[in-house]
C-alpha positions in Angstrom: 56.7 -22.7 81.1 56.7 -24.9 84.7 60.2 -26.8 85.3 59.3 -30.2 84.1 58.2 -28.9 80.6 61.8 -27.0 80.5 63.2 -30.8 81.4 61.1 -32.3 78.7 61.7 -29.3 75.6 65.8 -29.9 77.0 65.5 -33.4 76.2 63.3 -33.4 73.1 66.3 -30.5 71.7 68.9 -32.6 72.9 67.8 -35.8 70.9 67.0 -34.2 67.9 70.7 -32.9 67.8 72.6 -36.3 69.1 70.3 -37.9 66.1 71.6 -35.1 63.4 67.9 -33.1 63.0 69.1 -30.0 63.8 72.7 -28.3 64.8 72.8 -26.2 67.9 71.1 -23.1 66.6 67.9 -25.0 65.9 69.0 -25.2 62.2 68.3 -28.0 60.4 70.3 -30.6 59.6 68.5 -32.6 56.8 67.6 -31.9 53.7 63.8 -33.4 53.6 63.1 -33.3 57.7 62.0 -29.8 58.9 61.8 -28.8 62.7 60.3 -26.0 64.1 59.4 -25.0 67.7 56.2 -23.7 68.3 55.2 -22.4 64.7 56.2 -23.7 61.4 57.5 -22.3 58.4 54.7 -24.2 55.7 51.4 -23.0 55.3 49.9 -26.6 55.0 51.0 -27.2 58.4 50.2 -23.9 59.8 46.5 -24.7 58.1 46.2 -27.7 59.8 47.1 -26.4 62.9 44.6 -23.5 62.8 41.8 -25.8 64.4 43.5 -28.4 65.9 43.4 -27.7 69.4 43.4 -30.6 72.1 40.2 -30.2 73.4 38.3 -29.9 70.1 37.0 -26.7 70.2 38.4 -25.9 66.7 40.9 -23.4 68.3 44.5 -23.5 66.9 46.7 -26.2 68.7 50.4 -25.1 69.6 52.8 -28.1 70.1 56.0 -27.1 71.2 57.7 -29.1 68.1 56.6 -29.9 65.0 58.6 -32.3 62.8 57.7 -32.3 59.1 59.6 -35.5 56.8 59.2 -34.8 53.2 58.9 -38.4 53.1 55.7 -38.7 54.5 53.9 -35.2 53.4 51.7 -35.2 50.1 50.0 -31.4 49.2 46.3 -31.5 48.1 46.4 -30.6 44.6 43.6 -28.4 45.4 
């Protein structure tokens, strides 16, 4: 990771903390909002990311942060 990416990651983590989404140990503080670094703990999100490369190669996508708000989350009924 290059220095500018570390700075960006630090800014994102700081904003998540300041806005009450995570604590200092990256634990969630809001019951209906989940924040993960690099990999989620949600099967649906992982399935979506399994073919989400930026270049549309259908390879896995690896975002730095994943935020899931249950307010906007719908599970497939299938």
